[in-house]
Backbone as JSON, one array per atom type, in Angstrom:
{
  "sequence": "MKYLIALLLLAMIGCTSSHQNMSLQQGDLLFQDLNCGDLCDAIEAVTEGVDGKDFSHCGMVVMIDDTLKVVEAIGSKVQINSLANFFARSGDTSTIQNITIARVKTAYEPLIDQASEFAKQQIGQPYDDEFLMSNGKWYCSELLYEAFKEANDQQDFFELNPMTFKDPETQSFFPAWINYYQELGVEIPEGEPGLNPGSISRSDKIQVVEMNTLSYNQHEQKKEH",
  "N": [[9.97, 6.95, 3.35], [8.3, 5.35, 4.8], [6.3, 5.82, 6.56], [4.08, 6.42, 5.18], [0.97, 5.44, 4.66], [-1.8, 3.44, 3.55], [-3.99, 2.45, 0.98], [-5.11, 2.67, -2.41], [-8.4, 2.53, -3.65], [-10.86, 1.19, -5.91], [-13.53, 1.28, -5.35], [-15.8, 2.27, -2.76], [-17.47, 1.59, 0.35], [-20.6, 2.78, 1.32], [-22.14, 4.34, 4.2], [-24.51, 5.26, 6.76], [-23.73, 7.6, 9.18], [-23.67, 7.48, 12.74], [-23.91, 9.75, 15.31], [-22.63, 10.3, 18.47], [-22.05, 11.41, 21.83], [-19.41, 10.44, 23.85], [-16.99, 8.56, 25.8], [-13.6, 7.64, 24.99], [-12.72, 4.22, 24.28], [-11.37, 0.87, 24.52], [-10.75, -0.65, 21.37], [-11.84, 1.35, 19.79], [-11.67, 3.07, 16.68], [-9.39, 5.14, 15.05], [-9.24, 7.73, 12.74], [-7.31, 9.54, 10.42], [-5.89, 12.37, 8.77], [-2.82, 12.53, 7.48], [-1.48, 14.55, 6.14], [0.76, 14.21, 4.43], [2.03, 14.89, 2.08], [2.63, 14.35, -1.44], [1.91, 11.63, -1.81], [-0.12, 11.18, 0.08], [-1.92, 13.07, -0.94], [-2.5, 11.83, -3.36], [-3.82, 9.53, -2.51], [-6.08, 10.64, -1.31], [-7.3, 11.75, -3.49], [-8.68, 9.77, -4.77], [-10.08, 8.37, -2.91], [-12.7, 8.65, -0.75], [-13.51, 9.35, 2.57], [-15.68, 8.63, 5.41], [-18.44, 10.8, 5.8], [-17.48, 12.52, 3.87], [-14.84, 13.13, 4.39], [-11.19, 13.23, 4.31], [-8.82, 10.69, 4.61], [-5.67, 9.34, 5.53], [-4.47, 7.66, 7.26], [-4.81, 5.28, 9.95], [-5.62, 3.96, 13.19], [-5.87, 1.86, 16.15], [-7.5, 2.03, 19.27], [-6.21, 0.75, 22.25], [-5.9, -1.07, 25.34], [-3.19, -0.72, 27.44], [-1.42, -1.82, 30.07], [-3.38, -0.77, 31.85], [-3.83, 1.71, 30.69], [-5.13, 3.71, 28.11], [-3.98, 3.47, 24.82], [-2.62, 3.89, 21.47], [-2.47, 1.55, 18.95], [-0.67, 1.11, 16.01], [0.28, 0.8, 12.57], [3.01, 2.23, 11.46], [5.72, 4.26, 10.34], [8.52, 2.27, 10.63], [7.42, -0.04, 11.58], [4.88, -1.95, 13.36], [3.53, -0.29, 16.1], [3.21, 1.09, 19.45], [1.67, 4.06, 20.48], [1.15, 7.11, 22.33], [-2.08, 8.55, 23.02], [-1.96, 11.33, 23.01], [0.26, 11.92, 21.36], [-0.64, 10.85, 18.96], [-2.94, 12.4, 18.4], [-1.72, 14.9, 18.21], [-0.5, 14.97, 15.74], [-2.5, 15.79, 14.06], [-3.01, 18.29, 14.86], [-4.52, 18.48, 17.16], [-4.69, 19.55, 20.4], [-5.76, 20.19, 23.03], [-8.37, 19.3, 22.93], [-10.37, 16.81, 21.27], [-10.75, 17.24, 18.0], [-10.01, 17.13, 15.31], [-9.56, 14.53, 14.62], [-11.24, 11.7, 13.4], [-13.36, 9.55, 15.04], [-14.39, 6.24, 15.39], [-16.56, 3.46, 16.1], [-17.26, -0.01, 16.47], [-20.46, -1.29, 15.68], [-23.15, -2.15, 17.96], [-23.85, -4.88, 17.69], [-21.47, -6.09, 17.01], [-19.75, -5.81, 19.1], [-18.76, -7.97, 20.73], [-16.47, -8.73, 19.37], [-14.42, -7.03, 19.92], [-12.45, -7.3, 22.04], [-10.86, -9.53, 21.28], [-9.98, -8.69, 18.76], [-8.47, -6.45, 19.49], [-6.49, -7.63, 21.05], [-5.2, -9.2, 19.14], [-4.14, -7.16, 17.49], [-2.34, -5.96, 19.28], [-0.54, -8.04, 19.59], [0.91, -7.88, 17.27], [2.76, -5.9, 17.58], [5.87, -4.49, 16.87], [6.24, -5.92, 14.56], [7.19, -5.77, 11.06], [6.66, -2.84, 8.97], [4.52, -2.67, 6.13], [5.77, -1.91, 3.3], [5.16, -2.37, 0.63], [2.44, -2.6, 0.44], [0.86, -4.99, 0.31], [-1.29, -7.75, 0.76], [-1.11, -10.35, 3.22], [1.68, -10.87, 3.46], [3.25, -11.07, 5.65], [3.85, -8.63, 6.72], [2.74, -5.31, 7.71], [0.46, -2.76, 6.81], [-1.31, 0.26, 7.75], [-4.23, 0.1, 7.6], [-4.49, -2.55, 6.88], [-3.69, -3.84, 9.2], [-5.88, -3.34, 10.91], [-7.89, -4.6, 9.44], [-7.02, -7.34, 9.47], [-7.04, -7.78, 12.2], [-9.76, -7.65, 12.97], [-10.76, -9.6, 11.3], [-9.53, -11.88, 12.34], [-10.81, -11.93, 14.84], [-13.35, -12.44, 13.99], [-13.75, -15.11, 13.41], [-12.08, -15.75, 11.24], [-13.45, -14.76, 9.08], [-14.11, -12.27, 6.65], [-14.38, -8.99, 7.93], [-14.1, -6.22, 7.48], [-14.25, -4.94, 4.14], [-12.42, -6.04, 1.31], [-11.11, -4.55, -1.67], [-10.35, -4.09, -5.2], [-7.25, -2.49, -5.63], [-6.26, 0.78, -6.7], [-3.88, 2.88, -8.18], [-4.05, 5.03, -9.72], [-4.68, 8.22, -11.21], [-7.9, 9.4, -11.09], [-8.9, 11.16, -12.97], [-7.16, 11.19, -15.18], [-6.53, 8.56, -15.56], [-3.99, 7.62, -15.42], [-1.01, 6.48, -13.78], [-0.32, 8.0, -10.64], [2.41, 10.22, -10.43], [3.79, 10.26, -7.99], [3.37, 7.7, -6.93], [4.6, 6.16, -8.87], [7.31, 6.89, -8.57], [7.66, 6.09, -5.93], [7.36, 3.25, -5.98], [9.34, 2.61, -7.8], [11.61, 3.21, -6.32], [11.4, 1.2, -4.42], [11.8, -0.94, -6.04], [9.91, -2.65, -7.12], [6.93, -3.76, -8.86], [4.05, -1.67, -9.36], [1.25, -2.53, -7.47], [-1.26, -2.63, -8.94], [-4.71, -3.25, -8.99], [-4.6, -5.33, -7.2], [-5.98, -7.0, -4.31], [-7.05, -4.98, -1.54], [-7.25, -2.42, 1.01], [-8.08, 0.73, 2.55], [-7.74, 3.53, 4.92], [-9.95, 5.24, 4.36], [-11.89, 3.55, 3.2], [-12.43, 1.74, 5.27], [-13.51, 3.5, 7.12], [-15.98, 4.0, 6.07], [-17.41, 1.71, 6.36], [-20.31, -0.28, 6.89], [-20.46, -1.49, 9.29], [-19.53, -0.05, 11.38], [-19.73, 2.97, 13.39], [-19.61, 6.53, 13.56], [-18.39, 8.32, 16.35], [-18.65, 11.14, 18.52], [-16.43, 13.31, 20.22], [-15.77, 15.9, 20.8], [-15.63, 17.73, 22.91], [-14.13, 16.56, 24.82], [-11.26, 16.29, 26.62], [-8.28, 14.77, 25.56], [-6.34, 14.29, 27.35], [-7.46, 13.21, 29.6], [-7.62, 10.56, 29.01], [-5.08, 9.6, 29.14], [-4.57, 9.02, 31.66], [-4.2, 6.5, 34.12], [-6.54, 3.91, 34.79], [-8.47, 3.9, 37.77], [-8.63, 1.56, 40.34]],
  "CA": [[8.53, 7.22, 3.27], [7.62, 4.21, 5.36], [5.14, 6.23, 7.36], [2.96, 6.71, 4.3], [0.16, 4.26, 4.61], [-3.12, 3.43, 2.93], [-4.05, 2.02, -0.39], [-6.14, 3.29, -3.23], [-9.41, 1.56, -4.02], [-11.76, 1.6, -6.98], [-14.9, 1.51, -4.85], [-15.93, 2.4, -1.32], [-18.77, 1.2, 0.87], [-21.2, 3.91, 2.02], [-22.98, 4.05, 5.35], [-25.02, 6.43, 7.48], [-23.02, 7.71, 10.44], [-24.44, 7.78, 13.94], [-23.06, 10.59, 16.12], [-22.96, 10.28, 19.87], [-20.99, 11.9, 22.7], [-19.01, 9.38, 24.76], [-15.56, 8.5, 26.08], [-12.82, 6.64, 24.26], [-12.6, 2.91, 24.89], [-10.62, -0.08, 23.73], [-11.41, -1.05, 20.14], [-12.2, 2.48, 18.95], [-10.84, 3.25, 15.5], [-9.04, 6.54, 14.86], [-8.94, 8.02, 11.35], [-6.48, 10.73, 10.43], [-5.21, 12.88, 7.57], [-1.43, 12.78, 7.87], [-0.89, 15.68, 5.41], [2.12, 13.72, 4.22], [2.59, 15.26, 0.78], [2.05, 13.89, -2.7], [1.26, 10.31, -1.7], [-1.41, 11.39, 0.76], [-2.81, 13.75, -1.88], [-2.95, 10.85, -4.34], [-4.78, 8.68, -1.83], [-7.32, 11.39, -1.08], [-7.93, 12.08, -4.77], [-9.51, 8.67, -5.25], [-10.73, 7.69, -1.79], [-13.42, 9.52, 0.16], [-13.87, 8.73, 3.83], [-17.01, 8.88, 5.93], [-18.83, 12.22, 5.89], [-16.74, 13.28, 2.88], [-13.51, 13.49, 4.89], [-10.02, 12.6, 3.7], [-7.99, 9.99, 5.58], [-4.52, 8.61, 5.0], [-3.92, 6.81, 8.31], [-5.76, 4.82, 10.96], [-5.07, 3.16, 14.28], [-6.87, 1.3, 17.06], [-7.29, 2.29, 20.71], [-6.08, -0.47, 23.03], [-5.51, -0.88, 26.74], [-1.85, -1.2, 27.76], [-1.14, -1.54, 31.5], [-4.47, 0.06, 32.38], [-3.85, 3.01, 30.05], [-5.5, 3.67, 26.7], [-2.95, 3.87, 23.88], [-2.96, 3.63, 20.08], [-1.61, 0.62, 18.2], [-0.72, 1.55, 14.62], [1.38, 0.47, 11.67], [3.52, 3.51, 11.01], [7.17, 4.26, 10.41], [9.13, 1.03, 10.17], [6.87, -1.24, 12.22], [3.68, -1.79, 14.18], [4.01, 0.26, 17.35], [2.27, 1.71, 20.39], [1.89, 5.47, 20.73], [0.18, 7.74, 23.23], [-3.15, 9.3, 22.38], [-1.53, 12.71, 22.82], [1.11, 12.0, 20.17], [-1.47, 10.58, 17.78], [-3.77, 13.58, 18.13], [-0.87, 16.05, 17.88], [-0.22, 14.97, 14.31], [-3.59, 16.49, 13.37], [-3.22, 19.62, 15.46], [-5.35, 18.45, 18.35], [-3.84, 19.78, 21.57], [-6.5, 20.04, 24.29], [-9.63, 18.61, 22.68], [-10.39, 15.98, 20.08], [-11.55, 17.92, 17.0], [-9.62, 16.87, 13.92], [-9.52, 13.09, 14.43], [-12.54, 11.06, 13.35], [-13.37, 8.37, 15.89], [-15.49, 5.33, 15.08], [-16.7, 2.3, 16.99], [-18.09, -1.04, 15.87], [-21.84, -1.25, 16.15], [-23.43, -2.99, 19.13], [-23.89, -6.31, 17.34], [-20.13, -6.59, 16.81], [-18.92, -5.52, 20.27], [-18.02, -9.13, 21.23], [-15.21, -8.94, 18.63], [-13.44, -5.99, 20.24], [-11.31, -7.74, 22.86], [-9.98, -10.39, 20.5], [-9.34, -7.88, 17.72], [-7.46, -5.61, 20.13], [-5.39, -8.5, 21.46], [-4.46, -9.54, 17.93], [-3.37, -5.99, 17.07], [-1.22, -5.79, 20.21], [0.43, -9.1, 19.34], [1.72, -7.54, 16.09], [3.71, -4.83, 17.89], [7.23, -4.83, 16.5], [6.29, -6.51, 13.22], [7.61, -4.75, 10.09], [5.7, -2.11, 8.17], [4.37, -3.23, 4.78], [6.06, -0.87, 2.31], [4.62, -2.7, -0.69], [0.99, -2.59, 0.53], [0.34, -6.26, -0.18], [-1.9, -8.56, 1.8], [-0.61, -11.69, 3.54], [3.12, -11.03, 3.21], [3.95, -11.05, 6.92], [4.1, -7.25, 7.12], [1.46, -4.65, 7.96], [0.21, -1.32, 6.68], [-2.22, 0.65, 8.85], [-5.59, -0.43, 7.48], [-4.35, -3.99, 6.85], [-3.64, -4.27, 10.58], [-7.25, -3.36, 11.42], [-8.58, -5.64, 8.69], [-6.67, -8.66, 9.95], [-7.44, -7.91, 13.6], [-11.19, -7.98, 13.06], [-10.97, -10.9, 10.64], [-9.16, -12.88, 13.34], [-11.86, -11.98, 15.86], [-14.59, -12.84, 13.33], [-13.58, -16.52, 12.96], [-11.41, -15.74, 9.95], [-14.34, -14.25, 8.05], [-13.88, -10.83, 6.44], [-15.21, -8.05, 8.64], [-14.02, -5.11, 6.54], [-14.24, -5.44, 2.77], [-11.3, -5.79, 0.39], [-11.48, -4.14, -3.02], [-9.15, -3.9, -6.06], [-6.55, -1.24, -5.42], [-5.81, 1.53, -7.86], [-2.89, 3.91, -7.9], [-4.17, 5.92, -10.88], [-5.45, 9.45, -11.13], [-9.22, 9.13, -11.68], [-9.15, 12.09, -14.09], [-6.33, 10.86, -16.35], [-6.35, 7.12, -15.61], [-2.55, 7.34, -15.44], [-0.47, 6.35, -12.43], [0.2, 9.2, -10.03], [3.88, 10.23, -10.42], [4.3, 9.94, -6.65], [3.4, 6.25, -6.77], [5.65, 5.64, -9.77], [8.6, 7.11, -7.9], [7.68, 5.3, -4.7], [7.6, 1.84, -6.28], [10.66, 2.51, -8.42], [12.57, 3.17, -5.23], [11.3, -0.13, -3.82], [12.22, -1.94, -7.02], [8.83, -3.63, -7.37], [5.87, -3.23, -9.7], [2.87, -1.13, -8.68], [0.26, -3.63, -7.38], [-2.58, -2.2, -9.44], [-5.73, -4.27, -9.09], [-4.51, -6.33, -6.14], [-6.93, -6.69, -3.23], [-6.55, -4.18, -0.43], [-8.2, -1.47, 1.6], [-7.39, 1.89, 3.14], [-8.53, 4.14, 6.0], [-11.23, 5.77, 3.89], [-12.87, 2.48, 2.98], [-12.84, 1.23, 6.57], [-14.34, 4.5, 7.8], [-17.31, 3.97, 5.48], [-18.03, 0.41, 6.57], [-21.61, -0.24, 7.56], [-20.35, -2.2, 10.56], [-19.04, 0.88, 12.4], [-20.42, 4.26, 13.44], [-18.8, 7.63, 14.06], [-18.75, 8.86, 17.66], [-18.1, 12.47, 18.69], [-15.84, 13.59, 21.51], [-15.14, 17.2, 20.58], [-15.44, 18.49, 24.14], [-13.45, 15.7, 25.78], [-9.81, 16.4, 26.56], [-7.66, 13.47, 25.48], [-5.47, 14.1, 28.5], [-8.14, 12.33, 30.55], [-7.42, 9.17, 28.63], [-3.72, 9.2, 29.4], [-4.49, 8.64, 33.06], [-4.53, 5.1, 34.37], [-7.82, 3.67, 35.47], [-8.39, 3.61, 39.2], [-9.29, 0.29, 40.69]],
  "C": [[7.71, 6.08, 3.86], [6.38, 4.58, 6.16], [3.91, 6.48, 6.49], [2.14, 5.43, 4.11], [-1.16, 4.52, 3.9], [-3.02, 3.1, 1.48], [-5.23, 2.64, -1.1], [-7.12, 2.22, -3.7], [-10.29, 2.09, -5.14], [-13.16, 1.92, -6.46], [-14.88, 1.53, -3.34], [-17.32, 1.89, -0.93], [-19.35, 2.39, 1.63], [-22.0, 3.44, 3.22], [-23.45, 5.36, 5.96], [-24.36, 6.48, 8.84], [-23.99, 8.03, 11.56], [-23.52, 8.55, 14.86], [-23.55, 10.61, 17.56], [-21.79, 10.88, 20.65], [-20.68, 10.83, 23.73], [-17.51, 9.44, 24.95], [-14.89, 7.44, 25.23], [-12.8, 5.32, 25.02], [-11.83, 1.98, 23.97], [-11.44, -0.53, 22.5], [-11.85, 0.1, 19.27], [-11.19, 2.64, 17.83], [-10.64, 4.75, 15.26], [-8.61, 6.76, 13.41], [-8.33, 9.42, 11.25], [-5.99, 11.07, 9.03], [-3.82, 13.26, 7.97], [-0.85, 14.03, 7.22], [0.56, 15.38, 5.05], [2.67, 14.01, 2.83], [1.87, 14.59, -0.38], [1.34, 12.54, -2.59], [-0.08, 10.42, -0.99], [-2.4, 12.08, -0.16], [-3.36, 12.77, -2.91], [-4.01, 9.92, -3.75], [-6.13, 9.4, -1.74], [-8.04, 11.73, -2.38], [-8.87, 11.0, -5.24], [-10.31, 8.0, -4.15], [-11.4, 8.69, -0.86], [-13.8, 8.75, 1.41], [-15.28, 9.08, 4.24], [-17.23, 10.39, 6.06], [-18.03, 13.1, 4.94], [-15.34, 13.68, 3.3], [-12.42, 12.72, 4.17], [-9.18, 11.96, 4.81], [-6.84, 9.29, 4.88], [-3.89, 7.71, 6.07], [-5.02, 6.42, 9.29], [-5.03, 4.01, 12.02], [-6.2, 2.67, 15.16], [-6.51, 1.63, 18.5], [-7.25, 0.94, 21.43], [-5.68, -0.13, 24.45], [-4.14, -1.53, 26.96], [-1.57, -0.82, 29.22], [-2.13, -0.54, 32.08], [-4.53, 1.47, 31.79], [-4.24, 2.86, 28.59], [-4.37, 4.23, 25.84], [-3.47, 3.63, 22.45], [-1.97, 2.63, 19.5], [-1.79, 0.97, 16.72], [0.49, 1.04, 13.85], [1.84, 1.77, 11.05], [5.03, 3.52, 11.16], [7.71, 2.93, 9.86], [8.45, -0.22, 10.7], [5.5, -0.91, 12.83], [4.15, -1.35, 15.56], [2.87, 0.81, 18.19], [2.66, 3.17, 20.55], [0.84, 6.0, 21.69], [-0.92, 8.39, 22.4], [-2.71, 10.72, 22.09], [-0.67, 12.84, 21.57], [0.31, 11.77, 18.89], [-2.26, 11.81, 17.41], [-2.93, 14.78, 17.69], [-0.55, 16.12, 16.4], [-1.26, 15.73, 13.53], [-3.9, 17.82, 13.99], [-4.11, 19.64, 16.65], [-4.45, 18.56, 19.57], [-4.59, 19.59, 22.88], [-7.83, 19.36, 24.12], [-9.53, 17.83, 21.38], [-11.32, 16.63, 19.05], [-11.25, 17.48, 15.58], [-9.42, 15.38, 13.62], [-10.95, 12.59, 14.34], [-12.46, 9.73, 14.1], [-14.59, 7.53, 15.56], [-15.45, 4.13, 16.0], [-17.57, 1.27, 16.28], [-19.48, -0.97, 16.47], [-22.08, -2.33, 17.2], [-23.35, -4.49, 18.83], [-22.5, -6.92, 17.26], [-19.22, -6.34, 18.02], [-18.19, -6.74, 20.82], [-16.68, -9.37, 20.52], [-14.1, -8.04, 19.14], [-12.23, -6.52, 20.99], [-10.34, -8.6, 22.06], [-9.27, -9.62, 19.39], [-8.23, -7.01, 18.32], [-6.26, -6.44, 20.53], [-4.55, -8.89, 20.25], [-3.57, -8.38, 17.49], [-2.15, -5.79, 17.97], [-0.15, -6.84, 19.99], [1.34, -8.82, 18.14], [2.74, -6.43, 16.36], [5.14, -5.3, 17.61], [7.36, -5.47, 15.13], [6.55, -5.43, 12.18], [6.45, -4.1, 9.34], [5.7, -2.64, 6.73], [4.53, -2.12, 3.74], [5.37, -1.11, 0.98], [3.09, -2.67, -0.71], [0.36, -3.83, -0.1], [-0.19, -7.07, 0.99], [-1.11, -9.86, 1.99], [0.85, -11.89, 3.19], [3.94, -10.95, 4.5], [4.31, -9.67, 7.42], [2.74, -6.53, 7.14], [1.47, -3.18, 7.54], [-1.0, -1.01, 7.55], [-3.6, 0.01, 8.75], [-5.57, -1.96, 7.37], [-4.33, -4.55, 8.28], [-5.05, -4.34, 11.17], [-8.08, -4.46, 10.73], [-8.31, -7.02, 9.27], [-7.07, -8.86, 11.41], [-8.9, -8.31, 13.72], [-11.53, -9.25, 12.3], [-10.63, -12.02, 11.61], [-10.26, -13.05, 14.38], [-13.19, -12.52, 15.3], [-14.49, -14.24, 12.73], [-13.05, -16.61, 11.54], [-12.32, -15.38, 8.79], [-14.09, -12.75, 7.9], [-14.89, -10.0, 7.23], [-15.26, -6.75, 7.83], [-13.79, -5.68, 5.13], [-12.96, -5.07, 2.03], [-11.85, -5.4, -0.97], [-10.21, -4.06, -3.87], [-8.52, -2.54, -5.84], [-6.28, -0.55, -6.75], [-4.89, 2.65, -7.4], [-2.92, 4.96, -9.02], [-5.01, 7.14, -10.56], [-6.79, 9.21, -11.78], [-9.55, 10.02, -12.88], [-8.38, 11.7, -15.34], [-6.18, 9.36, -16.59], [-4.87, 6.73, -15.81], [-2.07, 7.24, -14.0], [-0.02, 7.72, -11.92], [1.72, 9.13, -10.03], [4.44, 9.85, -9.06], [4.38, 8.42, -6.42], [4.44, 5.62, -7.69], [7.01, 5.74, -9.11], [8.73, 6.21, -6.67], [8.04, 3.84, -5.01], [8.9, 1.62, -7.05], [11.75, 2.42, -7.38], [12.58, 1.81, -4.53], [11.81, -1.22, -4.75], [11.19, -3.0, -7.29], [7.77, -2.94, -8.24], [4.74, -2.66, -8.83], [1.79, -2.23, -8.64], [-1.15, -3.22, -7.78], [-3.52, -3.39, -9.54], [-5.65, -5.35, -8.03], [-5.51, -5.99, -5.04], [-6.3, -5.92, -2.1], [-7.63, -3.29, 0.12], [-7.4, -0.32, 2.21], [-8.25, 2.52, 4.23], [-9.9, 4.65, 5.56], [-12.27, 4.69, 3.72], [-13.34, 1.9, 4.29], [-13.8, 2.2, 7.23], [-15.77, 4.5, 7.29], [-18.02, 2.62, 5.63], [-19.37, 0.55, 7.27], [-21.62, -0.99, 8.88], [-19.87, -1.29, 11.69], [-19.86, 2.16, 12.34], [-19.46, 5.3, 14.02], [-19.3, 8.04, 15.44], [-18.03, 10.19, 17.84], [-17.61, 12.69, 20.11], [-15.17, 14.95, 21.47], [-14.87, 17.97, 21.85], [-14.66, 17.71, 25.19], [-11.95, 15.8, 25.61], [-9.19, 15.0, 26.51], [-6.73, 13.23, 26.66], [-6.12, 13.22, 29.57], [-7.81, 10.88, 30.28], [-6.0, 8.7, 28.84], [-3.55, 8.78, 30.86], [-4.88, 7.16, 33.21], [-5.86, 4.99, 35.09], [-7.58, 3.37, 36.95], [-9.17, 2.35, 39.48], [-10.05, 0.46, 42.0]]
}
C-alpha cells in the first residue's frame, strides 16, 4: 500500500480560488483523488480540499529535457511520470477535467524554479510509509512542502498541522489506519505535525487554474527552440 499517500489533519486553511484558462507550466501543482480504497476514504472523511473536492494525492509539474512531466512521491519512491499517465489515473484521456490544477500566486513565482529543482533532486528517494516529517523519506504532500520551504529560505510556505487518523464522527481510529500501521509495526502518529493534498490545495498562497479544454497531449511534446 505504499502508493497511498496523504495525511489527516485536524484543521485546514481556507482560501478563495481564482479560475483562469491557461497552459500548464513548471511549478504547477496537480491534485488528484486516487480512489484507492479504505485509506483514501478515511483521508477524505476528515480533509476537504479546495472547492469542496476530495484529494488523496498530489504532484508537481517540472521540466525534464524540455518536456513537462510530473514529479511525485508514489509507489516505493519519488519518481517522474508523464502527464498522460498521471491524468489517466483520474479518467482523463483527451482533456484535463478531473484533475485540479493550482499555481502559486504572482508574488511567489520567484520560488518556482528552486522548488522544482529541489523536487527533481529527490527522484529515487524512498517513499515515506510512516508519514513522518524529516525522516529522510517522502510522502506526496511532504515533497511539495519541503520543496517550497527550501525555495523560501527554509521558512514554511505551506502550513503544517497536527495529524489525525480518527473518524470525526466516532473519534476512534479508522480500522484501515489501524491495520496499516500494524503491518508497519509502528504506532499511529496521531497529533504529529504533517499535511496532505487537501490542506495544500486550500492554501492562500496558491490559486486554482482551469484547463478543461486543453488536451494534455500538447504538453507531452518537447518545446521548440
